[in-house]
C-alpha positions, 0 to 999 in steps of 0.5 A: 833634734832636741836641744840639751835644755829641752832634753833636760826638761823632758826628763824632769817631766818624765820623772814627775809623771813617774813619781805621780804614778808610782810614788816611793816610800817615806821615812818620817822623823819625829822626836817627841810626842808631847806638849811643852811651853817652849820648843825652839827646835819644833821637836814636839808633836802633840798627842792629838796631832800625832793621832791625826798623823797616824790616821792620815798615814793609814789613808795614804799607804802602809806603815811598815817597819824600817827593816821591811822598807830596806828589805824592799830596797835590797830586793831591787823593788820600789817601796810604793807608798811605804811609810816608816815612823822614826823617833830620835834621841830617846825621850821618855814620852816616846813610851808614855805618849807615842807607844799607846797611840802606835798600839791603838792604830797598830803602826810600827816605829823605830826609836833611835836612842842615845845610850849615854842618856838612858836614865840620865839626871840631865836633860839633853844639852839643847834642852838645858840651854833653853831652860837656862836662857829662855825661861822667865826670871832675871839673868846678869847683864853680861856673859863672857865665855871662852869656847874652843879657845875663843873668847865671846861676850854678850850683853843682855841689856833690857832682857836681864829680866824676862817676865812671864808675860813676855815668855808667854808672848814669845813661846811659839818662837822657833830658832830656825827663824831669822828673827830673834825677838829679844837679846836672850833669843839672840844669845840662845841662837849664838850659843847653840852652833858654838856648843853643838860641835863640842865634845860632850865633856867640853860642852858640859863644862860650858853648861856648868859655867852657864848654870853658875852664871844664871844662878839656876838650880841644877835640876831636870824637868820631868817633862824633858827626861830620857827613857830609863833602862827599864822603860827601854825594855818596856818600849819594845815589848809587843814587837811593834817598836824597834830600838835603834842606836843613836851613839852614846853622847849624840855628837857632831860626828864630822867633828870627831876623828875616825877612832872617836866616831868608832867609839861612839857608834860601837859603844852606843850599840853595845850599851843598848844590846846589853840592856835589851839582850839582843842585837841592834841593827838600825842606826841614825846619825845624830843631827844627820851629820856624818862624813864619808869615813863614817859609813864604813864604820857604821857597817863594820859595827854590824848595823844593817841600815842607817838613817840620815836627815838628808831631805830627798823626800820619797825613796826609790829603789836605788836608795842607799840603805846606809844614807836613808833620807828622812823628812822632819815632821812638825806639830801640824794638824791632820789636814796640814800633815796630809798636805805636806805628805802629798808634797813629799810624795808627788811634788818634789 
């Protein structure tokens, strides 16, 4: 008789062999196709690297529409080497840089758009925070803020002045790392998790206070702008790109009561449908964050599928179409992307 640990090991081996023989599908999560000087959250993939990614995907399998992948799952079939390309948020470079490459390689994609940012004069809040804290210049020595009823105080010390040389030296820094090379980076890492769960109006009040504290102009960078309503319509022309919903204000849904979740989800869908003139059937949870009560709200809103950021790598026939996992793609060259792809497909 095989012991329980031995049986478990046999099952793991069987799953590994089965996966190598019949790898499932993958949903890839991008945000931007662009090159910027500062990218704390690795949101940007350069146009040249994105082109290499599309070439690699062509060699590895078949890029399909998100709807096609979910139809495969609903039919109880295995999505063998089916790849789906998705973009979150609705940056203008999805049209300017990503669409021409998708058309050149004839690869479909889904772009999940935050409806409240369409045509906005403001950058997404995480970009505003980066612009205020991590750009060269001089800031006051001390920052005092009250956030969600609690008082916070930070000292910048020698980092009140941030030279262009230091900025260039630290331009490749990523917020996901454990290190913070300067007090400015520490401040950014402290404020980000405090601002993320706040309602949009509360978060904008804090950002307005930061704007006054920094003495910066209330401007927006063209490199970080969102799609306009006209551009949104152009984006889906040709049928290669599907527009999906991503709420109105990109909230942390788990921080909202059910009625506010419902408002964000339903209104985000309705606003996109008003612009596009047709129904929107795909949804993505902002930050990949949701609760058990969010899923029936998404279903009731009339969506047919929803993407998370849960890392489950390759998707098999039993995947839940309202909790579809995705893998985050970074600014890798083609060789590194191919290595990552192999790991996601075969080595989990």
